[in-house]
C-alpha positions as CSV (number, residue, x, y, z in Angstrom):
1,M,-6.6,-7.3,2.0
2,G,-4.1,-4.6,1.5
3,K,-2.5,-5.1,4.9
4,E,-2.2,-8.8,4.2
5,A,-0.5,-8.1,0.9
6,F,1.9,-5.8,2.6
7,N,2.7,-8.3,5.4
8,R,3.3,-11.1,2.9
9,N,5.9,-9.0,1.2
10,R,7.2,-7.2,4.3
11,D,10.7,-8.7,3.9
12,L,11.1,-7.2,0.4
13,V,9.7,-3.8,1.3
14,Q,11.5,-3.2,4.5
15,K,15.0,-4.4,3.6
16,S,17.8,-1.9,3.3
17,L,17.1,-1.0,-0.3
18,S,17.0,2.6,-1.5
19,L,13.7,4.3,-1.4
20,H,13.0,4.1,-5.2
21,P,12.9,0.2,-5.4
22,Q,10.9,0.1,-2.2
23,K,8.2,2.4,-3.7
24,R,8.1,0.3,-6.8
25,M,7.6,-2.9,-4.8
26,V,4.8,-1.3,-2.8
27,K,3.1,-0.2,-6.0
28,V,3.4,-3.7,-7.5
29,F,2.6,-5.9,-4.5
30,V,0.3,-3.8,-2.4
31,W,-1.6,-1.2,-4.5
32,S,-2.6,-3.7,-7.1
33,V,-4.4,-5.6,-4.4
34,V,-5.9,-2.5,-2.7
35,L,-7.1,-0.9,-5.8
36,Y,-8.5,-4.0,-7.6
37,G,-11.8,-3.0,-9.2
38,S,-11.6,0.6,-7.9
39,E,-12.7,1.9,-11.3
40,T,-16.3,0.9,-10.5
41,W,-16.4,2.2,-6.9
42,T,-18.4,5.2,-5.9
43,L,-16.1,6.9,-3.4
44,Q,-17.5,8.7,-0.4
45,K,-15.7,10.8,2.1
46,E,-15.3,7.9,4.5
47,D,-13.7,5.8,1.8
48,V,-11.3,8.5,0.8
49,R,-10.3,9.0,4.4
50,R,-9.7,5.3,4.9
51,H,-7.7,5.1,1.7
52,E,-5.5,8.0,2.8
53,A,-5.0,6.4,6.3
54,F,-4.0,3.1,4.8
55,K,-1.5,4.9,2.5
56,M,0.1,6.6,5.4
57,W,0.2,3.3,7.3
58,I,2.1,1.7,4.4
59,W,4.6,4.6,4.2
60,R,5.3,4.6,7.9
61,R,5.9,0.8,7.9
62,M,8.1,1.1,4.9
63,M,10.2,3.9,6.4
64,K,10.4,2.2,9.8
């Protein structure tokens, strides 16, 4: 779901904006989808590892 949210808004996130607006757009458009309901999750090591990998995937795509 998170990758779909990022790909839907890829044009906004990867434009030649400065880094601060790009970060804000990722927080609004992508993290809200990824972290929906996360307050109730019981995180295990595998979940934390996948979350960190997804976070790095987002930042790499954003920075080209």
